C-alpha positions as a LaTeX table, in Angstrom:
\begin{tabular}{lrrr}
\hline
Residue & $x$ (\AA) & $y$ (\AA) & $z$ (\AA) \\
\hline
Met1 & 210.63 & 40.02 & $-151.77$ \\
Ile2 & 213.58 & 42.00 & $-150.46$ \\
Phe3 & 211.73 & 45.15 & $-149.35$ \\
Lys4 & 208.28 & 45.81 & $-147.96$ \\
Arg5 & 207.63 & 48.14 & $-150.91$ \\
Val6 & 209.56 & 49.99 & $-153.59$ \\
Gly7 & 208.78 & 53.69 & $-153.57$ \\
Ser8 & 209.98 & 56.63 & $-155.62$ \\
Gly9 & 210.03 & 59.64 & $-153.35$ \\
Arg10 & 209.88 & 60.82 & $-149.79$ \\
Pro11 & 206.30 & 61.00 & $-148.48$ \\
Tyr12 & 207.39 & 62.33 & $-145.09$ \\
Pro13 & 208.16 & 65.97 & $-144.20$ \\
Ala14 & 211.72 & 67.25 & $-144.10$ \\
His15 & 213.55 & 66.12 & $-140.98$ \\
Gly16 & 216.25 & 68.79 & $-141.05$ \\
Leu17 & 219.15 & 66.43 & $-140.32$ \\
Asp18 & 222.51 & 67.01 & $-141.93$ \\
Ser19 & 225.52 & 64.66 & $-141.83$ \\
Arg20 & 226.35 & 65.70 & $-138.29$ \\
Gly21 & 222.75 & 65.20 & $-137.16$ \\
Trp22 & 222.60 & 61.72 & $-138.65$ \\
Ala23 & 225.94 & 60.83 & $-137.03$ \\
Ala24 & 224.38 & 61.53 & $-133.61$ \\
Val25 & 221.70 & 58.86 & $-134.18$ \\
Pro26 & 222.89 & 55.46 & $-132.90$ \\
Pro27 & 222.67 & 52.64 & $-135.46$ \\
Arg28 & 220.44 & 49.62 & $-134.94$ \\
Gln29 & 219.43 & 46.59 & $-136.93$ \\
Val30 & 216.47 & 46.87 & $-139.29$ \\
Arg31 & 214.94 & 44.01 & $-141.25$ \\
Leu32 & 215.09 & 44.53 & $-145.01$ \\
Asp33 & 211.50 & 43.34 & $-145.44$ \\
Gln34 & 210.32 & 46.21 & $-143.21$ \\
Leu35 & 211.86 & 48.90 & $-145.43$ \\
Val36 & 210.15 & 51.03 & $-148.06$ \\
Thr37 & 212.62 & 52.47 & $-150.55$ \\
Thr38 & 212.52 & 56.13 & $-151.53$ \\
Lys39 & 214.37 & 55.42 & $-154.79$ \\
Asp40 & 213.31 & 53.01 & $-157.49$ \\
Thr41 & 216.65 & 52.94 & $-159.33$ \\
Leu42 & 220.25 & 52.33 & $-158.35$ \\
Gln43 & 223.51 & 53.13 & $-160.06$ \\
Leu44 & 225.20 & 49.76 & $-160.51$ \\
Val45 & 228.62 & 51.36 & $-160.03$ \\
Thr46 & 227.51 & 52.40 & $-156.53$ \\
Leu47 & 226.48 & 48.86 & $-155.66$ \\
Leu48 & 229.73 & 47.36 & $-156.90$ \\
Asp49 & 232.08 & 50.02 & $-155.52$ \\
Glu50 & 234.09 & 48.59 & $-152.62$ \\
Asp51 & 234.78 & 52.11 & $-151.31$ \\
Ser52 & 231.16 & 53.28 & $-151.55$ \\
Thr53 & 231.23 & 54.52 & $-147.95$ \\
Phe54 & 234.56 & 56.34 & $-148.21$ \\
Tyr55 & 232.93 & 59.79 & $-148.25$ \\
Gly56 & 229.65 & 58.84 & $-146.60$ \\
Asp57 & 228.13 & 57.30 & $-143.52$ \\
Leu58 & 228.84 & 53.63 & $-142.84$ \\
Phe59 & 225.17 & 53.13 & $-141.96$ \\
Ala60 & 222.01 & 53.52 & $-143.98$ \\
His61 & 219.59 & 56.33 & $-143.10$ \\
Val62 & 216.01 & 55.33 & $-142.33$ \\
Val63 & 213.04 & 57.56 & $-141.52$ \\
Ala64 & 210.18 & 56.20 & $-139.44$ \\
Trp65 & 206.96 & 57.85 & $-140.63$ \\
Glu66 & 203.34 & 56.83 & $-140.01$ \\
Gly67 & 204.15 & 53.20 & $-139.24$ \\
Asp68 & 206.58 & 52.62 & $-142.10$ \\
Leu69 & 210.38 & 52.66 & $-142.29$ \\
Tyr70 & 211.64 & 54.58 & $-145.32$ \\
Leu71 & 215.15 & 53.90 & $-146.60$ \\
Glu72 & 216.27 & 57.46 & $-147.36$ \\
Asp73 & 219.95 & 56.72 & $-148.01$ \\
Gly74 & 221.77 & 53.42 & $-148.36$ \\
Leu75 & 219.88 & 51.52 & $-151.05$ \\
His76 & 223.20 & 50.11 & $-152.29$ \\
Arg77 & 224.01 & 48.86 & $-148.77$ \\
Ala78 & 220.60 & 47.21 & $-148.46$ \\
Leu79 & 220.92 & 45.47 & $-151.82$ \\
Arg80 & 224.45 & 44.36 & $-151.01$ \\
Ala81 & 223.14 & 42.84 & $-147.74$ \\
Ala82 & 220.38 & 41.04 & $-149.66$ \\
Leu83 & 222.89 & 39.69 & $-152.20$ \\
Gln84 & 224.92 & 38.34 & $-149.28$ \\
Gln85 & 221.74 & 36.60 & $-148.06$ \\
Arg86 & 221.43 & 38.76 & $-144.96$ \\
Asn87 & 217.96 & 39.90 & $-143.94$ \\
Val88 & 219.03 & 42.77 & $-141.66$ \\
Leu89 & 220.82 & 46.04 & $-142.20$ \\
His90 & 222.51 & 48.33 & $-139.69$ \\
Ala91 & 220.90 & 51.74 & $-140.03$ \\
Arg92 & 220.41 & 55.02 & $-138.24$ \\
Val93 & 216.67 & 55.41 & $-137.69$ \\
Val94 & 215.00 & 58.74 & $-136.96$ \\
Ala95 & 211.29 & 59.19 & $-136.23$ \\
Val96 & 209.59 & 62.12 & $-137.95$ \\
Glu97 & 206.39 & 63.62 & $-136.56$ \\
Lys98 & 203.66 & 65.37 & $-138.51$ \\
Ser99 & 204.15 & 69.10 & $-138.47$ \\
\hline
\end{tabular}
């Protein structure tokens, strides 16, 4: 199994981070088998695109919520890592509290 669970939505409240806010979060390594996806589909062209980070962040975005790590953005990066037989991903991780 690549991921802890495959989800299809964001169960956590809005975190309010924009691109600039995410950029302020330092990246760290996260194990793929600890991640819960928030998307259950992927555009194959995104996975295969060598320049997929040209207009985006180099790191995946992960939200820590109620003991789980949700992969909010970067599913293509996580799958690419798995295809390269890596079990970790560099991601920006933000903890969200209940409001």
